[in-house]
KEFI-982389 format. One record per residue: x, y, z negated of N, C-alpha, C in turn; residue in three letters. Coordinates in steps of 0.02 Angstrom, whole numbers, padded with zeros to 5 digits, always signed. Example, Ala and Ser with C-alpha at 12.3 -4.5 7.8 and 13.67 -1.06 7.14 Angstrom:
KEFI-982389
+00660-00284-00390+00615-00225-00390+00660-00165-00390ALA+00642-00112-00354+00684-00053-00357+00645+00002-00394SER
end
This chain:
KEFI-982389
-00985+00094-01203-01037+00101-01254-01006+00100-01323MET-01030+00139-01368-01004+00143-01436-01014+00077-01473SER-00970+00063-01522-00976+00003-01563-01014+00019-01628LYS-01042+00079-01636-01080+00097-01695-01142+00053-01701GLU-01157+00033-01761-01217-00007-01772-01235-00005-01846TYR-01297-00022-01860-01321-00028-01929-01352-00097-01936THR-01331-00133-01988-01353-00201-02000-01394-00204-02063LEU-01453-00235-02060-01495-00243-02120-01538-00305-02112SER-01577-00320-02165-01621-00378-02163-01693-00355-02157PHE-01735-00399-02127-01805-00383-02117-01848-00442-02139TYR-01894-00428-02184-01941-00479-02208-02003-00476-02164PHE-02011-00526-02121-02065-00524-02071-02130-00551-02101ASP-02166-00508-02134-02228-00528-02167-02285-00541-02118SER-02272-00531-02054-02324-00543-02003-02332-00617-01987ARG-02278-00655-02000-02276-00725-01978-02269-00773-02037ARG-02325-00790-02068-02326-00834-02126-02310-00906-02105LYS-02270-00940-02147-02254-01010-02134-02257-01047-02200LYS-02296-01100-02202-02303-01139-02263-02339-01100-02317GLY-02322-01115-02379-02355-01084-02436-02321-01019-02456LYS-02348-00966-02431-02326-00898-02449-02253-00882-02431ASN-02225-00916-02381-02158-00900-02359-02159-00867-02290THR-02111-00823-02279-02107-00785-02218-02035-00785-02192PHE-02025-00777-02126-01957-00780-02099-01914-00719-02118PRO-01852-00734-02135-01803-00682-02146-01767-00668-02080LEU-01764-00606-02059-01732-00589-01996-01677-00537-02006LYS-01633-00536-01959-01578-00488-01959-01597-00430-01913LEU-01592-00370-01939-01608-00312-01899-01543-00277-01878ARG-01534-00269-01813-01475-00235-01786-01497-00172-01750LEU-01472-00115-01774-01490-00050-01746-01428-00017-01716TYR-01437+00010-01655-01383+00043-01620-01400+00117-01612HIS-01373+00160-01656-01391+00231-01656-01383+00268-01590PRO-01327+00257-01553-01320+00296-01490-01376+00283-01440PRO-01403+00223-01439-01456+00207-01392-01525+00210-01424SER-01526+00218-01491-01588+00219-01531-01628+00154-01522THR-01594+00100-01507-01627+00036-01498-01611-00010-01556LYS-01659-00054-01572-01647-00104-01622-01675-00171-01599GLU-01650-00224-01629-01673-00291-01612-01671-00335-01673LYS-01720-00379-01678-01725-00427-01733-01699-00495-01711LEU-01663-00529-01757-01636-00594-01743-01656-00643-01799PHE-01683-00700-01780-01703-00749-01830-01642-00777-01865ARG-01650-00795-01929-01595-00824-01968-01606-00897-01983THR-01669-00920-01978-01685-00989-01995-01704-00998-02067GLY-01704-00943-02106-01722-00945-02176-01792-00916-02187TYR-01828-00945-02239-01895-00921-02257-01897-00907-02332TYR-01920-00847-02350-01924-00825-02420-01996-00809-02438PHE-02012-00814-02502-02073-00783-02525-02058-00708-02532THR-02110-00669-02539-02099-00597-02545-02060-00580-02608GLU-02075-00616-02662-02041-00605-02726-01967-00622-02719ALA-01951-00677-02685-01882-00697-02675-01844-00645-02635GLU-01875-00620-02583-01842-00570-02542-01830-00506-02581TYR-01880-00483-02617-01874-00421-02655-01817-00425-02707ASN-01811-00483-02739-01758-00490-02789-01689-00498-02757GLN-01687-00531-02700-01623-00541-02666-01593-00475-02642ALA-01636-00430-02618-01611-00365-02593-01620-00310-02645VAL-01636-00330-02706-01642-00285-02763-01695-00231-02754LYS-01753-00255-02729-01811-00211-02725-01855-00224-02786LEU-01896-00174-02802-01940-00181-02860-01995-00232-02846GLN-02006-00276-02894-02059-00325-02886-02127-00292-02888LEU-02174-00321-02849-02242-00297-02850-02278-00322-02912LYS-02331-00289-02929-02369-00307-02989-02395-00378-02982LYS-02382-00418-03031-02406-00486-03031-02355-00537-03006GLY-02301-00513-02973-02250-00559-02947-02206-00584-03004GLU-02191-00649-03001-02149-00680-03052-02076-00680-03030LYS-02032-00668-03077-01961-00671-03063-01939-00743-03049LYS-01893-00750-03002-01866-00817-02988-01811-00831-03039VAL-01792-00893-03044-01740-00912-03092-01673-00880-03073SER-01630-00874-03121-01564-00845-03109-01525-00885-03057LYS-01532-00951-03062-01498-00996-03015-01523-00985-02943GLU-01589-00980-02935-01620-00969-02870-01601-00901-02842ARG-01599-00851-02885-01580-00784-02862-01508-00785-02836LYS-01464-00822-02870-01395-00828-02847-01390-00860-02778GLY-01432-00910-02767-01434-00943-02701-01456-00895-02647GLU-01507-00854-02662-01533-00806-02614-01481-00753-02596LEU-01448-00728-02646-01396-00677-02635-01339-00705-02592VAL-01320-00768-02607-01267-00801-02568-01287-00809-02495GLU-01350-00827-02482-01374-00833-02413-01368-00767-02375ILE-01389-00713-02407-01385-00647-02375-01312-00628-02362LEU-01269-00644-02410-01198-00629-02404-01167-00664-02343HIS-01181-00728-02337-01154-00768-02281-01180-00742-02214VAL-01244-00729-02211-01274-00704-02149-01244-00637-02128LEU-01237-00592-02178-01210-00525-02163-01137-00529-02140ARG-01098-00572-02174-01027-00580-02155-01019-00607-02084ASN-01060-00657-02069-01058-00686-02002-01073-00634-01949LYS-01126-00595-01960-01145-00543-01912-01092-00489-01905ALA-01064-00466-01962-01013-00414-01960-00949-00438-01924ASN-00931-00500-01936-00871-00528-01903-00880-00529-01827THR-00939-00549-01804-00954-00551-01733-00952-00480-01704ILE-00984-00434-01738-00987-00365-01714-00918-00332-01709LEU-00877-00345-01759-00810-00316-01759-00766-00345-01703LYS-00781-00407-01683-00741-00441-01633-00763-00426-01561ASP-00821-00393-01554-00846-00377-01488-00804-00321-01456LEU-00776-00332-01396-00739-00278-01363-00784-00218-01347PRO-00847-00233-01333-00896-00182-01317-00964-00204-01344GLU-00998-00159-01380-01061-00178-01411-01115-00189-01358PHE-01152-00242-01367-01214-00252-01330-01255-00303-01370SER-01321-00295-01368-01365-00342-01402-01357-00413-01374PHE-01349-00417-01307-01343-00481-01274-01281-00519-01296GLU-01225-00482-01300-01162-00513-01321-01166-00538-01392ALA-01196-00497-01436-01204-00517-01506-01247-00579-01511PHE-01302-00581-01474-01348-00638-01477-01314-00702-01456GLU-01275-00699-01401-01241-00759-01377-01195-00788-01430ARG-01157-00744-01462-01110-00768-01513-01145-00789-01578ARG-01196-00752-01596-01231-00767-01658-01265-00835-01656TYR-01294-00852-01599-01328-00916-01591-01284-00969-01558TYR-01219-00952-01548-01172-00999-01516-01196-01024-01449ASN-01223-00978-01410-01247-00995-01343-01189-00995-01294LYS-01146-01042-01301-01087-01042-01257-01105-01075-01190SER-01123-01136-01189-01139-01175-01129-01105-01145-01067SER-01144-01126-01016-01115-01097-00956-01095-01024-00964LYS-01112-00995-01021-01096-00924-01031-01024-00913-01050LEU-00989-00966-01059-00919-00964-01078-00874-00968-01016ASP-00819-00930-01016-00773-00929-00959-00747-00999-00944VAL-00727-01036-00997-00700-01103-00987-00750-01149-00953CYS-00812-01145-00973-00864-01188-00943-00877-01170-00870ASN-00873-01106-00855-00880-01085-00785-00823-01112-00743TYR-00763-01109-00771-00705-01138-00737-00716-01212-00724TYR-00736-01249-00777-00746-01321-00771-00797-01338-00717ASP-00853-01301-00717-00906-01313-00668-00881-01300-00597ASP-00843-01245-00589-00818-01227-00522-00766-01277-00497TYR-00723-01300-00543-00673-01350-00525-00706-01415-00503ILE-00759-01436-00538-00796-01496-00519-00827-01487-00449LYS-00852-01427-00436-00882-01411-00371-00829-01416-00315GLN-00770-01390-00329-00716-01393-00280-00696-01465-00266LEU-00691-01505-00319-00672-01575-00311-00725-01614-00273GLU-00789-01598-00285-00844-01630-00248-00838-01615-00173THR-00817-01553-00158-00808-01532-00088-00740-01551-00060ASN-00703-01593-00098-00638-01620-00079-00585-01566-00071LYS-00593-01510-00106-00543-01457-00105-00498-01465-00166LYS-00459-01519-00164-00420-01539-00223-00365-01489-00238VAL-00331-01464-00187-00277-01416-00198-00302-01351-00229ARG-00359-01328-00204-00389-01267-00232-00410-01279-00304THR-00437-01338-00318-00455-01356-00386-00394-01353-00432ALA-00337-01374-00407-00275-01372-00447-00256-01300-00463GLU-00266-01254-00416-00251-01183-00428-00294-01156-00484VAL-00359-01174-00484-00405-01151-00535-00388-01182-00603TYR-00368-01245-00602-00348-01278-00664-00286-01245-00694ARG-00239-01226-00652-00179-01190-00675-00198-01122-00703LEU-00243-01087-00670-00265-01022-00693-00296-01026-00763SER-00338-01077-00774-00370-01087-00840-00317-01103-00893LEU-00269-01145-00874-00215-01163-00921-00175-01101-00943LEU-00159-01057-00894-00121-00997-00910-00162-00950-00955ARG-00227-00949-00944-00271-00908-00985-00272-00933-01057LEU-00276-00998-01066-00277-01029-01133-00209-01020-01168LYS-00156-01024-01129-00089-01015-01157-00081-00944-01185THR-00106-00896-01148-00103-00826-01171-00144-00816-01235TYR-00204-00846-01238-00246-00840-01297-00212-00872-01358LEU-00180-00929-01346-00144-00963-01400-00087-00919-01426GLU-00053-00885-01379+00000-00838-01398-00026-00782-01443HIS-00088-00760-01429-00119-00706-01468-00151-00731-01532LYS-00150-00796-01543-00180-00825-01603-00255-00828-01600GLY-00283-00829-01540-00355-00832-01530-00377-00903-01514LYS-00439-00921-01531-00464-00988-01514-00467-00997-01439PRO-00448-01056-01415-00444-01068-01343-00501-01110-01316ILE-00543-01136-01360-00598-01178-01337-00655-01139-01306ASN-00659-01075-01324-00712-01033-01298-00685-00964-01283GLU-00696-00942-01222-00674-00876-01201-00735-00839-01175ILE-00758-00789-01210-00816-00752-01187-00797-00704-01132SER-00845-00688-01089-00832-00640-01036-00819-00570-01064PHE-00848-00556-01122-00836-00491-01153-00764-00482-01174GLU-00730-00538-01187-00660-00536-01207-00614-00513-01151THR-00633-00530-01090-00590-00516-01032-00600-00444-01008VAL-00568-00398-01042-00571-00327-01027-00509-00306-00988THR-00508-00246-00959-00446-00221-00927-00386-00222-00974PRO-00398-00205-01038-00344-00207-01087-00318-00278-01097LYS-00364-00326-01101-00346-00397-01108-00304-00419-01048PHE-00325-00401-00988-00290-00421-00928-00221-00389-00922LEU-00216-00327-00946-00151-00293-00946-00103-00330-00993GLU-00129-00351-01050-00089-00390-01098-00068-00457-01068GLY-00113-00489-01031-00099-00552-00996-00042-00542-00947PHE-00046-00489-00907+00005-00474-00857+00073-00462-00891LYS+00074-00422-00943+00136-00406-00978+00168-00468-01010ASN+00125-00511-01037+00149-00572-01069+00187-00616-01019TYR+00157-00627-00960+00190-00670-00910+00247-00634-00874TYR+00245-00569-00870+00301-00531-00842+00362-00539-00887SER+00351-00536-00953+00405-00545-01001+00435-00615-00998ASP+00395-00664-00975+00420-00732-00967+00455-00743-00901LEU+00459-00689-00861+00495-00693-00797+00453-00708-00737GLY+00386-00709-00745+00342-00722-00688+00338-00661-00643ARG+00338-00670-00578+00333-00615-00530+00261-00591-00525THR+00253-00532-00496+00185-00506-00484+00145-00553-00440ASN+00178-00582-00391+00144-00628-00345+00117-00689-00383ALA+00157-00715-00430+00136-00773-00469+00079-00755-00516THR+00084-00697-00549+00031-00675-00594-00034-00665-00555ILE-00028-00641-00493-00087-00634-00450-00120-00701-00436GLY-00080-00753-00428-00106-00821-00417-00144-00844-00479ILE-00120-00826-00538-00154-00844-00600-00222-00809-00607TYR-00226-00746-00585-00284-00703-00600-00339-00703-00546LEU-00322-00716-00484-00373-00715-00432-00429-00766-00444ARG-00414-00827-00467-00468-00873-00484-00514-00846-00539PRO-00485-00812-00589-00525-00782-00642-00572-00730-00614LEU-00549-00691-00566-00592-00642-00534-00651-00676-00500ARG-00639-00732-00467-00693-00770-00434-00742-00796-00485THR-00717-00822-00541-00760-00847-00595-00805-00792-00622ILE-00778-00733-00630-00817-00675-00653-00874-00660-00604PHE-00858-00660-00540-00909-00647-00489-00963-00701-00490ASN-00943-00764-00500-00990-00819-00505-01040-00807-00562GLN-01013-00786-00619-01056-00775-00678-01103-00716-00667ALA-01078-00662-00638-01119-00603-00625-01176-00619-00577ILE-01162-00660-00527-01213-00679-00478-01260-00733-00502ASN-01246-00762-00560-01289-00813-00589-01343-00779-00631ASP-01406-00783-00610-01460-00747-00647-01470-00773-00718PRO-01445-00833-00733-01453-00862-00800-01396-00847-00848ASN-01343-00814-00823-01284-00805-00864-01290-00748-00915SER-01326-00697-00897-01330-00639-00941-01268-00595-00938GLY-01220-00612-00894-01159-00572-00886-01175-00514-00839VAL-01170-00454-00866-01188-00394-00828-01130-00370-00785LYS-01147-00338-00730-01098-00311-00684-01052-00261-00718LYS-01078-00227-00769-01039-00175-00804-00978-00205-00840SER-00980-00271-00853-00924-00304-00886-00866-00319-00839LEU-00878-00314-00773-00828-00332-00724-00765-00290-00732TYR-00708-00322-00748-00648-00283-00765-00601-00269-00707PRO-00613-00298-00649-00567-00293-00593-00584-00236-00546PHE-00534-00210-00512-00544-00156-00464-00479-00120-00453GLY-00483-00064-00418-00424-00022-00410-00407+00008-00478LYS-00342+00010-00492-00319+00029-00559-00344+00097-00581LYS-00383+00097-00635-00408+00157-00669-00406+00143-00744THR-00430+00191-00782-00433+00181-00854-00480+00124-00873ALA-00530+00112-00830-00581+00063-00845-00577+00000-00802LYS-00528-00005-00758-00523-00063-00714-00450-00088-00711LYS-00443-00153-00700-00377-00183-00694-00367-00207-00622PHE-00311-00188-00594-00294-00209-00526-00247-00268-00528GLN-00266-00323-00496-00224-00382-00494-00160-00366-00456ILE-00102-00379-00486-00039-00362-00453-00026-00406-00393PRO+00008-00379-00344+00027-00417-00285+00101-00406-00273SER+00135-00459-00255+00206-00453-00242+00220-00428-00172GLY+00281-00409-00161+00303-00388-00094+00299-00447-00047TYR+00263-00438+00007+00254-00492+00055+00307-00488+00110LYS+00359-00527+00103+00410-00530+00154+00383-00564+00216LYS+00395-00535+00274+00372-00565+00336+00414-00628+00351LYS+00381-00685+00349+00415-00749+00353+00420-00775+00425LYS+00451-00736+00468+00456-00755+00538+00528-00755+00561ALA+00546-00805+00601+00612-00806+00633+00610-00763+00695LEU+00666-00732+00710+00671-00693+00772+00677-00741+00831THR+00673-00713+00892+00681-00752+00952+00748-00788+00953LYS+00800-00752+00933+00867-00780+00932+00874-00836+00880GLU+00843-00826+00822+00846-00876+00769+00807-00939+00788GLN+00750-00930+00822+00711-00987+00845+00752-01030+00894LEU+00789-00996+00937+00832-01032+00986+00885-01073+00949LYS+00917-01043+00899+00968-01078+00861+00940-01139+00827ILE+00881-01131+00795+00850-01187+00759+00829-01242+00807LEU+00802-01223+00865+00779-01272+00913+00837-01313+00942PHE+00894-01281+00950+00952-01315+00978+00997-01347+00925GLU+00980-01336+00861+01021-01363+00806+01019-01440+00806ALA+01076-01471+00791+01082-01544+00788+01069-01568+00717LYS+01015-01605+00706+01002-01631+00639+01057-01678+00616PRO+01071-01677+00550+01123-01719+00522+01099-01790+00509GLU+01033-01798+00504+01006-01865+00490+00934-01869+00515ASN+00905-01928+00506+00837-01940+00530+00786-01896+00494GLU+00798-01881+00429+00752-01839+00391+00748-01769+00422TYR+00805-01740+00437+00807-01674+00468+00776-01675+00538GLN+00788-01729+00574+00760-01736+00641+00684-01736+00639LYS+00657-01774+00592+00584-01779+00585+00555-01711+00561ARG+00588-01679+00513+00564-01614+00487+00565-01562+00543ALA+00618-01562+00583+00624-01514+00638+00567-01526+00689LYS+00553-01589+00703+00500-01606+00752+00433-01579+00729ALA+00416-01589+00666+00351-01566+00641+00349-01490+00632PHE+00406-01459+00615+00408-01386+00610+00393-01355+00677TRP+00425-01380+00729+00413-01352+00796+00345-01373+00825PHE+00319-01431+00803+00251-01449+00823+00203-01396+00796PHE+00211-01378+00733+00171-01326+00701+00177-01260+00740SER+00238-01240+00754+00251-01177+00790+00218-01177+00858TYR+00224-01233+00895+00197-01237+00963+00122-01246+00965LEU+00093-01272+00911+00021-01283+00908-00015-01224+00875ALA+00001-01164+00898-00031-01103+00872-00018-01092+00797ASN+00040-01115+00773+00055-01106+00702+00011-01150+00658GLY-00010-01208+00682-00052-01253+00643-00016-01273+00579MET-00051-01266+00521-00018-01285+00458-00015-01361+00451ASN+00028-01384+00407+00043-01455+00403-00016-01498+00380LEU-00061-01469+00340-00120-01506+00319-00163-01523+00380LYS-00173-01474+00424-00213-01486+00483-00179-01535+00531ASP-00112-01533+00533-00075-01582+00574-00088-01653+00546ILE-00085-01660+00481-00096-01725+00449-00166-01751+00462ALA-00215-01705+00468-00285-01724+00477-00305-01735+00550LEU-00260-01722+00596-00276-01730+00667-00293-01803+00683LEU-00346-01813+00722-00364-01879+00746-00360-01880+00822THR-00363-01940+00851-00363-01946+00923-00427-01919+00954TYR-00478-01911+00914-00539-01877+00937-00527-01804+00953ASP-00478-01774+00918-00461-01704+00927-00419-01692+00990ASP-00389-01745+01016-00342-01740+01072-00374-01760+01138LEU-00369-01716+01187-00395-01729+01254-00340-01709+01304ASN-00303-01759+01328-00246-01744+01371-00193-01708+01330GLY-00176-01647+01352-00127-01607+01314-00162-01550+01275ASN-00227-01558+01263-00264-01507+01226-00290-01535+01159GLU-00288-01494+01109-00314-01512+01043-00369-01463+01024ILE-00425-01488+00999-00478-01448+00971-00488-01469+00899SER-00484-01423+00852-00490-01440+00782-00519-01382+00741PHE-00543-01398+00682-00565-01349+00633-00514-01347+00577GLU-00496-01287+00554-00450-01282+00498-00483-01311+00435ARG-00447-01353+00400-00473-01382+00338-00487-01327+00287ALA-00447-01274+00288-00453-01220+00240-00520-01184+00245LYS-00547-01178+00305-00608-01140+00316-00667-01183+00336THR-00658-01249+00338-00712-01293+00360-00769-01294+00310ARG-00830-01286+00334-00890-01289+00292-00943-01329+00328THR-00998-01341+00291-01055-01376+00321-01087-01334+00376GLU-01076-01268+00373-01106-01223+00422-01059-01208+00480GLN-01004-01245+00486-00956-01234+00539-00989-01242+00607SER-00970-01200+00655-00998-01203+00722-00942-01213+00773THR-00962-01220+00835-00913-01228+00889-00865-01169+00892ALA-00888-01110+00871-00846-01051+00871-00788-01056+00822LYS-00796-01099+00772-00743-01108+00722-00688-01153+00746ASP-00699-01187+00803-00649-01232+00831-00590-01192+00860GLU-00531-01217+00848-00471-01188+00877-00447-01234+00933ILE-00435-01207+00991-00411-01247+01048-00338-01231+01061LYS-00299-01282+01067-00226-01276+01076-00204-01315+01137VAL-00166-01283+01180-00135-01317+01237-00063-01334+01216VAL-00048-01399+01212+00017-01421+01188+00068-01423+01244LEU+00126-01393+01234+00181-01397+01283+00214-01466+01279PRO+00256-01483+01327+00287-01550+01329+00322-01571+01264PRO+00357-01525+01230+00392-01543+01169+00344-01570+01117PHE+00286-01536+01109+00236-01557+01060+00207-01625+01077ALA+00195-01637+01143+00171-01702+01164+00222-01757+01150MET+00286-01738+01157+00340-01785+01142+00340-01804+01068LYS+00324-01756+01023+00320-01770+00952+00265-01821+00937VAL+00208-01812+00971+00153-01860+00963+00173-01929+00986ILE+00207-01933+01043+00229-01997+01070+00280-02030+01024LYS+00325-01989+00995+00379-02016+00954+00356-02035+00884GLN+00313-01993+00853+00296-02003+00783+00223-02022+00772TYR+00182-02020+00824+00112-02039+00817+00105-02114+00815GLY+00048-02137+00791+00034-02209+00789-00011-02227+00847ILE-00009-02290+00869-00051-02311+00925-00124-02305+00906ARG-00162-02279+00952-00233-02269+00937-00273-02332+00950LYS-00297-02361+00897-00344-02417+00903-00415-02391+00908ASN-00428-02337+00872-00493-02305+00872-00484-02230+00879LYS-00533-02197+00910-00529-02125+00920-00527-02086+00854ARG-00559-02113+00803-00563-02078+00739-00499-02086+00696GLU-00451-02126+00720-00389-02135+00682-00346-02072+00682ASN-00310-02063+00627-00263-02008+00625-00207-02018+00677TYR-00183-01962+00705-00129-01966+00754-00063-01985+00720ILE-00048-01953+00664+00015-01964+00629+00004-02007+00567PHE+00052-02051+00550+00045-02097+00492+00059-02063+00426PRO+00023-02010+00411+00033-01972+00349-00022-01989+00299ILE-00083-01995+00324-00141-02010+00283-00172-02076+00303LEU-00216-02101+00259-00255-02160+00274-00329-02144+00265SER-00370-02175+00305-00443-02163+00301-00472-02187+00234LYS-00436-02228+00198-00460-02254+00134-00437-02211+00075THR-00399-02158+00089-00373-02115+00035-00430-02080-00002ASP-00423-02075-00068-00468-02033-00107-00447-01960-00097THR-00490-01912-00113-00470-01842-00106-00405-01826-00142PRO-00395-01855-00202-00334-01842-00240-00273-01873-00205LEU-00280-01935-00181-00226-01968-00145-00208-01929-00081GLU-00260-01906-00046-00248-01866+00014-00212-01802-00002GLN-00232-01768-00055-00200-01707-00076-00127-01718-00092SER-00112-01771-00129-00043-01786-00148+00001-01802-00087ASN-00027-01839-00039+00010-01856+00022+00026-01793+00064LYS-00023-01748+00068-00012-01686+00105+00041-01643+00069ILE+00037-01642+00003+00086-01605-00037+00157-01633-00025LYS+00163-01699-00023+00227-01732-00011+00252-01718+00061ASN+00206-01717+00108+00223-01703+00178+00250-01631+00184PHE+00217-01584+00152+00240-01515+00150+00310-01510+00119ASN+00318-01545+00063+00382-01543+00027+00438-01573+00071ARG+00423-01627+00106+00472-01661+00148+00495-01614+00204PHE+00448-01586+00241+00465-01542+00297+00503-01480+00272VAL+00477-01450+00218+00509-01390+00191+00580-01403+00167GLY+00590-01458+00132+00655-01474+00104+00708-01485+00158GLN+00691-01522+00211+00740-01541+00261+00749-01488+00316HIS+00697-01449+00331+00706-01394+00379+00751-01341+00347ILE+00745-01333+00281+00788-01286+00244+00862-01306+00250LYS+00877-01371+00242+00945-01395+00246+00973-01384+00317LYS+00932-01396+00367+00953-01386+00436+00966-01312+00450LEU+00922-01269+00423+00929-01196+00432+00993-01170+00400ALA+01006-01190+00338+01065-01167+00302+01129-01188+00339ILE+01129-01249+00365+01188-01275+00402+01201-01235+00465ALA+01150-01198+00489+01158-01158+00550+01151-01083+00537ASN+01167-01062+00476+01168-00991+00456+01102-00955+00468ASP+01048-00990+00458+00981-00961+00463+00955-00948+00392LEU+00899-00909+00385+00874-00893+00318+00865-00954+00273PRO+00892-00949+00212+00891-01005+00166+00823-01017+00134SER+00779-00967+00139+00712-00975+00109+00660-00996+00160ASP+00681-01020+00218+00635-01044+00269+00593-01101+00241ILE+00531-01106+00263+00486-01160+00243+00443-01179+00302SER+00400-01228+00291+00354-01249+00345+00308-01192+00365SER+00291-01148+00318+00244-01094+00334+00273-01041+00380TYR+00339-01039+00385+00372-00992+00430+00354-01005+00502TRP+00337-01066+00518+00319-01084+00587+00257-01046+00608ALA+00210-01038+00563+00147-01003+00577+00160-00928+00589ARG+00200-00898+00545+00217-00827+00553+00259-00815+00616HIS+00304-00862+00630+00347-00855+00689+00306-00859+00753SER+00256-00903+00755+00212-00907+00813+00177-00840+00825PHE+00147-00812+00773+00110-00749+00780+00155-00693+00805ALA+00216-00688+00776+00261-00633+00793+00289-00642+00864THR+00309-00703+00882+00336-00715+00949+00283-00704+01003PHE+00221-00727+00988+00167-00721+01037+00153-00648+01056ALA+00157-00603+01007+00144-00532+01019+00205-00497+01050ILE+00264-00511+01022+00325-00476+01045+00350-00500+01113ASN+00344-00565+01125+00375-00593+01185+00327-00631+01230HIS+00269-00647+01204+00220-00685+01244+00167-00642+01276GLY+00167-00577+01259+00118-00532+01287+00048-00540+01260GLY+00041-00576+01204-00026-00588+01175-00050-00528+01136ALA-00115-00516+01138-00145-00463+01098-00155-00488+01026SER-00165-00441+00981-00178-00460+00912-00242-00501+00907MET-00291-00485+00950-00355-00521+00949-00346-00594+00971GLU-00302-00605+01022-00289-00674+01045-00254-00714+00991LEU-00206-00683+00958-00170-00717+00904-00218-00732+00846VAL-00264-00685+00833-00314-00697+00781-00355-00759+00796GLN-00377-00765+00858-00416-00823+00878-00374-00887+00875GLU-00312-00882+00895-00268-00940+00896-00253-00966+00826SER-00248-00920+00778-00234-00939+00709-00297-00959+00671LEU-00356-00942+00699-00419-00959+00666-00437-00913+00609GLY-00414-00850+00614-00429-00800+00562-00497-00768+00573HIS-00535-00759+00520-00599-00724+00524-00589-00649+00528LYS-00537-00625+00496-00525-00553+00491-00458-00536+00524ASN-00457-00486+00568-00395-00468+00603-00342-00441+00555ILE-00363-00414+00497-00315-00390+00447-00271-00447+00422LYS-00300-00507+00416-00262-00565+00396-00208-00580+00448THR-00227-00576+00511-00180-00587+00566-00123-00537+00564THR-00139-00475+00550-00088-00422+00546-00037-00437+00491GLN-00058-00471+00438-00011-00489+00385+00039-00543+00407ASN+00021-00580+00460+00065-00632+00487+00116-00605+00536TYR+00103-00545+00560+00146-00515+00611+00204-00479+00578PHE+00265-00499+00596+00325-00471+00564+00348-00404+00592ALA+00309-00377+00638+00325-00311+00666+00357-00316+00735GLY+00351-00262+00774+00379-00261+00841+00456-00257+00838PHE+00488-00292+00884+00561-00292+00887+00585-00226+00917THR+00650-00212+00907+00680-00151+00935+00676-00152+01011THR+00685-00211+01042+00681-00216+01115+00612-00197+01141ASP+00560-00220+01106+00492-00203+01127+00479-00129+01121VAL+00502-00099+01065+00494-00027+01055+00534+00012+01107LYS+00594-00011+01124+00636+00022+01174+00603+00019+01243LYS+00575-00039+01259+00540-00047+01323+00481+00000+01328LYS+00444+00008+01272+00388+00054+01270+00412+00126+01280LEU+00465+00143+01244+00492+00212+01248+00512+00230+01320SER+00546+00182+01353+00570+00194+01421+00514+00198+01472GLU+00457+00171+01456+00401+00170+01503+00356+00231+01500SER+00366+00273+01448+00319+00327+01436+00320+00380+01491LEU+00376+00387+01526+00380+00435+01581+00383+00401+01649LEU+00370+00336+01648+00369+00299+01710+00298+00298+01737ASN+00283+00344+01782+00215+00352+01806+00203+00318+01873PHE+00252+00281+01896+00245+00246+01960+00204+00183+01954ASN
end
């Protein structure tokens, strides 16, 4: 929409207030749409005061105001006009709604920062502390960029966040050495915040303002980094499994890494949250913490049959069960606050990742291995060597969408492809 506009004052003689005074209003006209709108200023003039302030001819019988009073009136109009023009010039795209919000300082929930704050509080209430941290980081990076541009950081309007703005954001952090994957982590929460505002009937944020999408002149596409398939091969898994830990730390990290691998690629947070209620013989039934909701059903449960090695890990590192609701492993406490729980899980992840990496390097395995590789390795091994279908692996991993499962699969091995090739003419 064009930024063309015409700004003037309107003496509303229809609405008398007090002794012969009437409201002074701001008239905003948008020629391309032929629409206009009046905005209250909070000032009331007599007709004579208004006529003299805007240099109109006085009506017969009207008395001139004092020179001092006329100066006051002119100054009021000057301030009002400057304020309106400043707002209009700063709008990325003209709209009456956007002007009104800024003119009356209607920030409240209509501000990006406030939406972030509300959503972060909601996440913390739902005990999603780690996710809340991601959103807090996203907001911090947004404010840092605005500070770099010399813009106020206390209020960020949705109108400000245009494709051009986002491109500048991306370039700024790229110049600082951030990867596309990292920039994507910064921006995906902002995209969610935008959707929240659009779906809020009280926000006034129109769908037309939405800046995200496939890259075009009018849309910004969030960058994504190259996703390396984080799976060990069959041969590498054998080497790691048979590797001799140098100390107790590596021994413990190896045990939990392979517990994850053998338990359908269960992530470490879910391992930490396992209770004896989840364990029945050598079977575990659990819900992923990542996808758990109040609407969770029995279908959301993941069932895992644990092989002897995994049961050995429970026997070796698990705590004695006094109550069924107790955690299996001594990683968390039932008295932990959400923040304490989040920090303990973060430390558990760091511990396993740090020491499995040292064990891997000592055995000429990938130096960037982490705890999450266990999950990818499970998916890839199950399909390549276990004869599992993509659908079975999807169910085992607890994915809602099979496309997510496909992202975990590191691809078919040469042996599997060779076996397929050799079978194509085998009609027996």
